[in-house]
C-alpha positions in Angstrom: 28.1 -15.8 10.6 29.9 -19.1 11.1 32.0 -20.6 8.4 30.5 -23.4 6.3 31.3 -27.0 6.3 32.1 -29.0 3.2 32.1 -32.7 2.8 32.3 -35.1 -0.1 29.5 -37.6 -0.4 29.1 -40.2 -3.1 30.9 -38.3 -5.9 29.4 -34.9 -4.9 31.1 -31.8 -3.5 28.8 -30.7 -0.7 28.8 -26.9 0.0 27.1 -25.4 3.1 26.8 -21.6 3.0 25.8 -19.6 6.1 23.8 -16.4 5.5 23.6 -14.0 8.4 21.4 -10.9 8.5 21.4 -8.1 11.1 20.9 -4.8 9.3 22.3 -6.5 6.2 23.5 -10.0 5.8 26.7 -12.0 5.3 27.5 -15.0 3.2 30.5 -17.1 4.1 31.8 -20.5 3.2 34.7 -22.9 2.7 35.3 -25.2 -0.2 37.2 -28.5 -0.2 38.0 -31.1 -2.9 36.9 -34.7 -2.5 39.9 -35.4 -0.3 38.8 -32.5 2.0 41.8 -30.4 0.9 40.9 -26.7 0.6 40.7 -25.3 -2.9 42.3 -22.0 -3.6 40.9 -19.8 -6.3 37.5 -21.4 -6.7 34.9 -18.9 -8.0 31.9 -18.1 -5.9 29.2 -15.6 -6.9 26.3 -14.1 -4.9 23.7 -12.7 -7.3 20.5 -10.8 -6.5 17.4 -12.1 -8.2 15.8 -8.7 -8.6 18.7 -6.6 -9.8 22.3 -6.7 -11.1 23.6 -6.5 -7.6 26.3 -9.2 -7.3 29.5 -10.0 -5.5 32.2 -12.4 -6.5 35.0 -13.9 -4.5 37.8 -16.4 -4.9 38.6 -18.8 -2.1 41.8 -18.2 -0.2 44.5 -20.6 0.6 42.3 -22.2 3.3 39.3 -22.5 0.9 37.4 -19.7 2.6 35.2 -17.1 1.0 33.0 -14.4 2.4 30.5 -11.7 1.4 29.5 -8.9 3.8 26.8 -6.2 3.8 24.2 -8.3 1.9 20.8 -6.6 1.9 17.5 -8.4 2.7 16.2 -10.1 -0.3 16.3 -13.2 -2.6 19.7 -14.4 -4.0 21.4 -17.1 -6.0 24.6 -18.7 -4.7 26.7 -19.9 -7.7 29.9 -22.0 -7.3 32.2 -23.0 -10.1 35.5 -24.9 -10.1 37.4 -26.8 -12.7 36.6 -30.5 -12.5 33.1 -30.0 -11.0 29.7 -29.3 -12.5 28.6 -25.7 -11.7 26.0 -25.5 -8.8 23.3 -23.0 -8.1 20.8 -22.5 -5.3 18.4 -19.8 -4.3 18.4 -18.3 -0.8 16.3 -15.7 1.0 18.2 -13.4 3.3 16.0 -12.4 6.2 16.8 -10.2 9.2 18.5 -12.0 12.1 18.6 -15.4 10.4 21.4 -17.7 9.4 19.9 -20.1 6.8 22.3 -22.9 5.7 22.3 -23.6 2.0 23.3 -27.0 0.8 24.8 -27.5 -2.7 26.0 -30.8 -4.1 28.5 -30.4 -6.9 28.9 -33.5 -9.0 32.3 -34.4 -10.3 32.3 -33.5 -14.0 32.8 -36.0 -16.7 34.2 -35.2 -20.2 32.2 -32.4 -22.1 29.6 -32.2 -19.3 28.0 -28.7 -19.0 24.9 -29.5 -17.0 24.2 -27.1 -14.0 23.1 -28.7 -10.7 20.4 -26.8 -8.8 19.1 -27.6 -5.4 15.7 -26.8 -3.9 15.6 -23.2 -2.8 15.8 -22.4 0.9 12.4 -20.7 1.2 12.0 -20.6 5.0 14.3 -19.6 7.8 15.1 -22.5 10.1 16.7 -20.7 13.0 14.1 -17.9 13.9 11.0 -17.8 16.1 9.7 -14.8 14.2 6.9 -15.3 11.6 8.0 -13.3 8.6 6.5 -12.4 5.2 8.7 -11.1 2.4 7.2 -9.2 -0.5 9.3 -8.4 -3.6 9.3 -5.5 -6.0 7.7 -7.8 -8.6 4.9 -8.7 -6.1 4.2 -5.1 -5.5 4.1 -4.2 -9.3 1.7 -7.0 -10.1 -0.6 -6.9 -7.0 -3.7 -4.8 -8.0 -3.4 -1.3 -6.7 -0.3 -2.0 -4.6 2.0 0.3 -6.6 0.0 3.4 -5.9 1.7 6.0 -3.7 -0.5 5.7 -0.6 -1.5 2.1 -1.0 -0.8 -0.5 1.7 -2.0 -3.5 -0.3 1.6 -4.8 -0.3 0.9 -5.4 3.4 -2.8 -6.1 3.7 -2.9 -8.6 0.7 0.0 -10.7 2.0 0.1 -10.5 5.8 -2.4 -12.3 8.0 -4.3 -10.1 10.5 -3.5 -6.9 8.6 -6.4 -4.7 7.4 -7.2 -1.1 6.8 -10.1 0.4 8.7 -11.0 3.9 9.9 -8.2 5.2 7.8 -5.5 3.4 9.8 -3.5 0.2 9.2 -4.1 -2.4 11.9 -2.1 -5.6 12.3 -2.6 -8.2 15.0 -5.2 -6.0 16.7 -3.1 -2.9 17.2 -2.0 0.4 15.6 1.6 0.7 16.8 4.0 -0.5 14.1 7.5 0.4 13.1 9.0 1.3 9.7 12.6 0.5 9.3 15.0 1.3 6.4 17.7 -1.4 6.0 17.0 -2.4 9.6 17.3 1.1 11.1 14.0 2.3 12.8 12.2 5.5 11.6 11.2 6.9 15.0 7.6 8.1 15.4 5.8 8.0 18.8 2.6 9.5 17.4 -0.6 7.4 16.8 -3.6 8.0 14.6 -2.4 11.4 13.4 -1.0 10.6 9.9 -2.9 9.3 6.9 -0.1 9.2 4.4 2.2 6.2 4.0 5.8 6.3 5.1 7.3 5.2 1.7 6.1 5.1 -1.9 5.8 1.4 -2.8 7.5 2.1 -6.2 10.8 2.8 -4.3 10.8 -0.6 -2.5 12.9 -3.5 -3.7 11.8 -5.8 -0.8 9.4 -5.5 2.1 10.1 -7.7 5.1 7.1 -7.9 7.5 7.8 -9.3 11.0 4.8 -9.9 13.2 5.7 -10.6 16.8 8.4 -12.8 18.4 11.0 -10.1 17.8 14.6 -10.4 18.8 15.8 -7.7 21.2 17.5 -5.9 18.3 14.1 -5.2 16.6 12.5 -2.9 19.1 9.1 -3.0 20.8 6.4 -2.1 18.3 4.4 -5.2 19.2 2.0 -5.4 16.3 4.2 -5.2 13.2 7.7 -4.3 12.0 8.0 -3.3 8.3 11.7 -3.5 7.2 12.3 -1.8 3.8 15.1 -2.8 1.5 14.9 0.1 -1.0 15.8 0.2 -4.6 19.5 1.1 -4.9 20.5 1.5 -8.5 22.1 -2.0 -8.7 19.2 -3.0 -10.9 20.0 -0.2 -13.3 22.7 0.7 -15.8 22.2 4.4 -16.6 18.4 3.6 -16.9 15.4 5.8 -16.2 11.7 5.0 -15.9 8.6 7.2 -16.3 5.4 5.9 -14.8 2.1 7.6 -15.6 -1.4 6.5 -14.6 -5.0 7.8 -14.9 -8.4 6.5 -13.8 -11.8 7.3 -12.4 -12.2 9.9 -9.6 -9.7 11.9 -11.6 -6.9 9.9 -10.0 -3.3 9.7 -11.1 -0.1 8.3 -9.6 3.0 9.3 -11.4 6.8 8.8 -10.9 10.1 9.5 -12.6 13.0 7.5 -11.3 16.6 6.8 -12.5 19.7 5.0 -11.3 22.9 3.3 -12.1 25.9 1.7 -10.6 29.6 0.9 -10.9 31.6 -1.8 -9.2 31.8 0.3 -6.0 29.1 2.9 -6.2 25.3 2.9 -6.9 22.6 5.6 -6.9 18.9 5.7 -7.2 16.5 8.7 -7.1 12.8 9.3 -7.8 10.2 12.0 -7.7 6.4 11.4 -7.6 3.1 13.1 -7.6 -0.5 11.8 -7.0 -4.0 13.1 -6.7 -7.6 11.8 -6.6 -11.1 12.8 -5.7 -11.3 9.6 -3.6 -8.8 10.1 -0.8 -9.8 8.4 2.5 -12.7 6.2 3.5 -16.1 8.0 3.4 -18.8 8.0 6.1 -21.5 7.3 3.5 -21.5 5.5 0.1 -21.3 8.9 -1.7 -17.9 10.4 -2.3 -18.1 14.0 -1.1 -15.4 16.4 -0.1 -12.7 13.7 -0.4 -10.0 14.9 -2.7 -6.3 14.3 -1.9 -3.0 15.2 -3.5 0.7 14.8 -2.7 4.2 14.8 -4.0 7.6 13.4 -2.8 11.0 12.2 -3.5 13.4 9.4 -2.6 17.2 8.9 -2.9 19.7 6.2 -2.1 23.5 6.3 -2.4 25.8 3.4 -1.7 29.6 3.5 -1.7 31.8 0.6 -1.1 35.0 2.3 0.1 36.9 -1.0 0.4 36.0 -4.6 1.1 35.7 -3.8 4.8 33.7 -0.5 4.7 30.3 0.4 3.1 28.7 3.8 3.3 25.0 4.3 2.6 22.7 7.4 2.6 18.9 7.2 2.3 16.7 10.3 2.0 12.9 10.6 1.7 10.5 13.5 1.5 6.7 13.6 1.3 3.9 16.2 1.5 0.2 15.2 1.4 -3.2 16.9 1.6 -6.5 15.3 2.4 -10.0 16.7 2.4 -12.0 15.2 5.3 -15.3 13.7 3.9 -18.7 14.3 5.6 -22.2 13.0 5.4 -24.3 15.4 3.2 -27.7 13.9 4.1 -29.3 15.7 7.0 -31.8 12.8 7.6 -29.2 10.1 7.9 -28.8 8.4 11.3 -25.3 10.0 11.6 -26.7 13.5 11.3 -30.4 13.7 12.4 -31.0 14.8 16.1 -33.7 12.1 16.2 -33.7 9.9 13.1 -36.9 8.5 11.6 -36.3 5.2 13.3 -36.0 6.8 16.7 -32.3 6.4 17.1 -30.3 9.4 18.3 -27.7 10.8 15.9 -24.5 8.8 16.0 -22.0 11.3 14.7 -23.1 14.6 13.0 -20.7 15.6 10.3 -22.9 17.7 8.0 -21.4 21.0 9.1 -17.8 20.0 8.9 -15.4 21.1 6.1 -12.0 19.9 7.4 -8.6 19.3 5.9 -5.4 17.6 6.8 -1.9 18.7 5.7 1.0 16.3 6.3 4.7 16.3 5.6 7.5 13.8 6.4 11.3 14.0 5.9 14.0 11.4 6.6 17.8 11.3 6.4 19.4 8.0 7.3 23.1 7.3 7.1 24.8 4.0 7.7 28.4 2.9 8.0 29.0 -0.9 7.9 32.4 -2.0 8.9 33.7 -5.6 8.9 36.6 -6.2 11.2 37.0 -9.8 10.2 34.8 -12.8 9.2 33.3 -13.0 12.8 32.8 -9.3 13.8 30.6 -6.6 12.1 29.9 -3.1 13.3 27.0 -0.9 12.0 26.7 2.8 12.9 23.5 4.6 11.7 22.7 8.2 12.7 19.3 9.5 11.5 17.0 12.5 11.4 13.2 12.4 11.0 10.7 15.1 10.8 6.9 14.4 10.8 4.1 16.9 10.7 0.3 16.7 10.7 -1.9 19.8 10.6 -5.6 19.2 11.0 -7.6 22.4 10.3 -11.3 23.2 10.0 -13.4 25.8 8.1 -14.1 28.7 10.4 -17.8 28.1 9.9 -17.7 24.4 11.1 -20.6 23.6 13.3 -20.7 23.1 16.2 -16.9 23.6 16.8 -14.2 24.6 14.4 -11.0 23.0 15.6 -7.3 23.2 14.7 -4.6 20.7 15.7 -1.1 21.2 14.3 1.8 19.0 15.3 5.4 18.9 14.2 7.7 16.3 15.6 11.5 16.4 15.1 13.6 13.3 15.9 17.4 13.0 16.0 19.3 10.0 17.1 21.0 6.8 15.9 21.5 3.1 16.2 24.7 1.2 16.9 24.9 -2.5 16.4 27.8 -4.8 17.0 27.6 -8.5 15.9 30.0 -11.3 16.6 30.2 -15.0 16.2 31.9 -17.1 18.9 31.8 -20.9 18.8 28.1 -21.8 18.4 26.8 -18.3 19.4 25.6 -15.5 17.2 25.7 -12.4 19.5 24.3 -9.0 18.8 24.7 -6.0 21.1 23.6 -2.4 20.4 22.2 0.9 21.4 19.2 2.8 20.0 18.5 6.3 21.1 16.7 9.5 19.9 15.7 12.9 21.2 12.2 14.2 20.2 11.0 17.8 20.2 7.3 18.5 19.4 5.6 21.8 18.5 1.8 21.6 19.0 -1.0 24.1 18.5 -4.6 23.5 19.5 -7.4 25.9 18.8 -11.2 26.0 18.8 -13.9 28.4 17.6 -17.4 27.8 19.0 -20.2 28.2 16.5 -22.8 26.4 18.6 -24.2 29.5 20.4 -22.7 28.3 23.7 -20.9 31.6 24.3 -17.5 29.9 24.8 -14.7 32.1 23.8 -12.3 31.0 21.0 -8.9 29.8 22.3 -5.5 28.8 21.1 -3.0 26.7 23.1 0.6 26.1 22.2 2.7 23.3 23.6 6.4 22.4 23.2 6.9 19.0 24.8 10.1 17.1 24.4 11.4 13.7 25.4 14.1 11.2 24.8 14.5 7.4 24.7 17.5 5.2 25.2 17.4 1.4 24.7 20.2 -1.1 25.0 19.8 -4.5 23.5 21.6 -7.8 23.7 20.6 -10.9 21.8 22.2 -14.2 21.4 21.5 -17.2 19.2 22.9 -20.5 20.5 22.9 -23.5 18.2 23.8 -26.6 20.2 22.8 -28.9 17.3 22.4 -28.3 13.6 18.6 -28.8 14.0 18.1 -26.6 17.2 18.4 -22.9 17.7 17.9 -21.2 21.1 17.5 -17.4 21.4 17.6 -15.2 24.4 17.7 -11.4 24.6 17.0 -8.4 26.8 16.1 -4.8 25.9 16.3 -2.3 28.8 14.6 1.0 27.9 14.5 4.4 29.5 12.0 7.0 28.4 11.7 10.6 29.6 9.0 13.0 28.4 5.6 13.8 29.9 6.4 11.0 32.3 9.7 9.2 33.1 9.7 5.5 33.2 11.8 2.5 32.4 11.3 -1.1 31.4 13.3 -4.3 31.0 12.0 -6.5 28.3 13.3 -10.1 28.3 12.7 -12.4 25.2 13.2 -16.1 24.7 12.7 -18.3 21.6 13.4 -21.6 20.1 13.2 -23.2 16.7 13.7 -26.9 15.8 14.0 -28.5 12.4 12.4 -31.9 11.9 15.0 -34.1 10.0 14.3 -35.1 6.4 10.9 -33.3 6.3 12.6 -30.0 7.2 9.5 -28.8 9.1 10.3 -26.0 11.5 8.7 -25.8 14.9 9.1 -22.5 16.8 8.1 -21.0 20.1 8.5 -17.6 21.8 7.9 -15.7 25.0 8.7 -12.0 25.5 7.9 -8.6 26.7 7.8 -5.2 25.0 7.7 -1.6 26.0 6.3 1.1 23.7 7.0 4.8 24.5 4.0 7.1 24.7 3.2 10.1 22.5 4.4 13.4 24.0 1.0 15.0 23.7 -0.3 16.9 26.7 -3.0 19.4 27.7 -2.9 22.5 29.7 -4.3 26.0 30.0 -7.3 26.8 27.7 -7.2 23.4 26.1 -7.5 21.7 29.4 -10.3 24.0 30.4 -12.1 23.1 27.1 -11.7 19.4 27.9 -13.1 19.9 31.4 -16.1 21.9 30.2 -16.8 19.0 27.8 -16.8 16.6 30.8 -13.4 15.3 29.7 -10.3 14.9 31.9 -6.7 14.5 30.9 -4.3 12.0 32.4 -0.6 11.9 31.3 0.1 9.1 28.9 2.3 6.2 30.0 4.0 3.6 27.8 2.3 0.4 26.6 3.6 -2.8 28.1 3.0 -6.1 26.3 3.5 -9.7 27.0 3.5 -12.1 24.1 3.7 -15.8 23.7 3.5 -17.6 20.4 4.2 -20.9 18.8 4.1 -22.0 15.2 5.2 -24.3 12.4 6.6 -23.9 8.9 6.2 -26.7 6.4 8.1 -26.4 3.1 7.3 -28.8 0.3 8.8 -28.6 -3.2 9.0 -24.9 -3.1 5.6 -24.4 -1.4 5.6 -22.9 2.1 2.8 -23.3 4.6 3.1 -21.4 7.8 0.8 -21.4 10.8 1.0 -19.8 14.2 -1.0 -19.2 17.4 -0.4 -16.1 19.5 -1.7 -14.2 22.5 -0.8 -10.7 23.5 -1.6 -9.4 27.0 -1.5 -5.6 27.2 -1.3 -3.0 29.9 -2.0 0.6 28.8 -3.3 -0.3 25.3 -2.8 2.6 22.9 -6.0 3.8 21.2 -7.5 7.2 20.2 -10.5 9.3 20.8 -12.0 12.8 20.1 -13.3 15.5 22.3 -17.1 15.5 21.8 -17.9 16.4 18.2 -14.9 18.6 17.7 -12.8 16.3 15.4 -9.9 17.1 17.8 -8.2 13.7 18.4 -6.1 12.6 21.3 -4.4 9.3 22.0 -5.6 7.4 25.0 -4.5 4.3 26.9 -6.9 1.6 28.0 -6.1 -0.3 31.2 -5.9 -3.7 29.6 -6.3 -5.6 26.3 -6.0 -9.2 25.2 -5.5 -10.0 21.5 -5.3 -13.7 20.5 -5.6 -15.6 17.4 -4.1 -18.0 14.9 -2.8 -17.3 11.4 -2.1 -19.1 8.3 0.0 -18.2 5.2 0.6 -20.2 2.0 3.0 -19.3 -0.7 3.7 -21.3 -3.8 6.8 -21.3 -6.1 6.5 -20.4 -9.7 4.2 -23.1 -11.0 5.3 -24.2 -14.5 7.4 -21.1 -14.5 4.1 -19.1 -15.1 2.0 -18.7 -12.0 2.2 -18.1 -8.3 -0.4 -18.3 -5.5 -0.5 -16.6 -2.0 -3.0 -16.9 0.8 -3.2 -15.1 4.2 -5.8 -16.0 6.8 -6.4 -14.8 10.4 -8.8 -15.7 13.1 -8.4 -13.1 15.7 -10.1 -11.6 18.8 -9.2 -8.2 20.1 -10.7 -7.3 23.5 -10.1 -4.4 25.9 -11.3 -3.3 29.3 -10.6 -1.4 32.5 -10.3 2.3 33.2 -8.8 4.9 30.8 -5.3 5.2 32.2 -4.0 8.0 30.0 -5.2 10.8 27.7 -8.9 11.7 27.5 -11.2 10.2 30.1 -14.7 11.0 28.7 -15.8 7.4 28.5 -15.3 4.1 30.3 -15.5 0.6 29.1 -18.0 -2.0 30.4 -16.9 -4.2 33.2 -14.6 -7.0 32.1 -13.3 -7.3 28.5 -15.3 -6.1 25.5 -14.7 -5.8 21.8 -12.3 -3.2 20.5 -13.6 -1.1 17.6 -11.3 -2.9 15.1 -12.1 -6.4 16.2 -12.7 -8.6 13.1 -12.8 -12.3 13.8 -12.0 -13.6 10.3 -9.9 -12.0 7.6 -8.8 -13.8 4.4 -6.8 -12.7 1.3 -6.3 -15.1 -1.6 -4.5 -14.0 -4.7 -2.0 -14.9 -7.4 -0.6 -14.0 -10.8 0.0 -15.8 -14.0 2.2 -15.1 -16.9 0.3 -15.2 -20.2 1.5 -15.5 -23.8 2.8 -12.4 -25.5 4.7 -11.1 -22.4 1.5 -10.4 -20.6 0.1 -11.3 -17.2 -3.0 -11.3 -15.0 -3.0 -10.8 -11.3 -5.9 -10.9 -8.8 -6.7 -10.7 -5.1 -9.9 -11.6 -3.2 -10.4 -10.1 0.3 -13.0 -11.3 2.8 -13.7 -9.8 6.2 -16.3 -11.1 8.6 -17.2 -7.6 9.8 -15.9 -5.3 12.5 -17.5 -4.7 15.9 -20.6 -2.6 15.9 -20.4 0.5 18.2 -24.2 0.8 18.1 -25.7 -2.7 18.2 -29.0 -2.7 16.4 -28.6 0.9 15.0 -29.2 0.1 12.2 -27.4 -3.2 11.9 -28.5 -6.2 14.0 -26.0 -7.9 16.3 -22.6 -7.0 17.7 -20.8 -6.9 14.3 -21.2 -5.0 11.1 -21.9 -6.8 7.9 -19.3 -9.2 6.3 -17.7 -8.0 3.1 -15.9 -9.4 0.1 -14.1 -7.6 -2.7 -12.3 -8.7 -5.8 -9.4 -6.9 -7.5 -7.9 -7.6 -10.9 -4.9 -6.4 -12.9 -3.9 -7.1 -16.5 -0.6 -6.1 -17.9 1.6 -6.4 -21.0 5.2 -5.6 -21.9 5.8 -4.1 -25.4 9.5 -4.9 -26.0 12.0 -3.8 -23.3 10.9 -0.2 -23.1 7.1 0.0 -22.8 4.6 -1.7 -20.6 0.9 -1.1 -19.9 -1.5 -2.4 -17.2 -5.2 -2.0 -16.5 -6.3 -2.3 -12.9 -9.7 -2.6 -11.3 -10.2 -2.6 -7.5 -13.5 -3.8 -6.0 -14.6 -5.0 -9.4 -18.2 -5.8 -8.4 -18.5 -2.4 -6.6 -19.7 -4.1 -3.4 -20.2 -1.4 -0.7 -20.6 -1.8 3.0 -20.1 0.2 6.2 -16.8 -1.1 7.5 -16.9 0.5 10.9 -18.7 3.1 12.9 -15.8 4.3 15.2 -15.1 8.0 14.8 -11.9 9.2 13.1 -11.3 11.8 10.4 -14.9 12.8 9.6 -17.1 10.1 11.1 -17.8 6.5 10.0 -16.2 4.6 7.2 -17.4 2.7 4.1 -15.1 0.7 1.9 -14.0 2.3 -1.3 -16.2 2.0 -4.4 -14.9 0.5 -7.7 -11.8 2.1 -9.0 -10.4 1.6 -12.5 -7.1 3.0 -13.7 -4.5 2.4 -16.4 -0.8 2.6 -15.9 1.9 3.2 -18.5 5.7 2.7 -18.0 8.5 3.9 -20.3 12.1 2.9 -19.7 15.1 4.4 -21.4 18.8 4.7 -21.1 20.7 8.0 -20.6 
């Protein structure tokens, strides 16, 4: 948040603007004339690229200007003053960074109207965190990404991110955080929800951080997804109707509207979706796999005065999923002794299960600027999350029920200040959690076991204090240090102190950025427990239950960012050492799932991303590649204990060595476009080597997605989308969640229609 420096070089006015982002960002500067005298009344504008959001300011008597509460996203900084040619430069505001934007304004000659534009600042130079930013336009044009429950906005752009056994994995783990404007949405549960946290159609920007987090950004080691939602600043009493239809009787529909004044903006949406292809199936056939859902989203922003902004974000979702099964009694999954002599791997023929989910969020933020160096953000929140897994009473061998509702109440307080060459952030994050859980089982296997129902009401709370400082001894060097002490009390009580250190250095002239990081994280455990008849059932199934402890992670990482004429190449190498690695397992063949912790895990790899500018103002290319190894070993230290891992480290079930996404879009004549993505995976680890696939890994797989779209005037647009165009099918993994094994989805084709109008 430091003020900017202005100098006059060779007939140019040089402007340096500092952009700082904590929950939001800040833009400040100072303007001088060629004799270094401050200019009073110069016009400076900050303009969002994706909406009508803008702020204007005039410099004061000292030549200073400032903008506060700037959301994450892409912006243009525009400076105009009589006697100089207008200047413009693009900048990306990312969380926790202070990119310095340089503009050189040439002294104007008579009748000169040319604008001067500098190269955009496309990569942060003062952060050790590898970050991927995906815009609303990216989401709309990426094949399939705009659908309600799609995560293609993550998997197509972020290295090491893939979707397998119905769960998003990134950097080898499940535990990720969703944030809304930098405020976490608390959820300690793992592997219980299938629905996405937010509808992609409500997102303006998605910022994905993967490792090397500052102390202010929590402990979810494997990924942090920070959402900057649509606000209404992109609207002027405008509404939009989105309708789609495709094979498998699928549809994803939404109605949204919004508008803004100088001080107030609002945005709201309602959506509904359904399909006969819901989650990944255990066989190539699509059987008993329907899904449907509906939800709503709202955002209100009020700028009470230049020093105070109030914001309210609400979200509601309800989803239902049928759980697919294998209908062929002779398949290797079902047959007691298959024709090839292999024992049945996971019988699902007799299961007719379903999963009901709901999620509600209320997030309020007050952002107060004391002065140009001090910012306070207070964000209370409420979150409710529910997942009810139920079976048909006739399920064989066991009909199980597992209903869970989790209620979270808490808040985050963040205080940021700039002193000399330091950017200091101090804060507190805390929540209280109350769970209501019901477990039940009906035994249809002739064992004589009596049906049971077990009700649990566990509760817990977490308090985390964080302090983080960025010290910039030189313009090309940034040093970061932070600490996050955490106290958790639930099924167990434990504490952790997580230190973090990072550095980034800019190579002069080339502007290459080298970065390094070392840090620790602590992830609180789920509150799930077992007692009474549930514990007896586990014990009769030769399963024990150990209270869950938190996961503790040690990460070290180094990387490089190379910008060139708007292109950005980023590469990093990381290693994560884990104690109490979170995973999940079921009791026998009951489809009743519990989280577990594995004694140790090591995840290491290197990643590469490439992003182009708009080539000839028409096309853009993106690439994400990961070479990664995910290994685990040791005793089961929490949750169910019905299995043990081999001695030493062995492959985790989601270990995939090579993952590649290559895509792009191109603007075609007649206000049309084409967009594509190619995904390659080298194959996940094989839980049954040789049964029926040879070797330790399942087959490699490649899919191709395509989208074609066209605008008809300002009101109408149409797109045709095809996912897995060649209909290539393969068994992705044979780990057991939600109905057995998992094949990738067959070819999907759907059309989308958009109608925009004013009210």
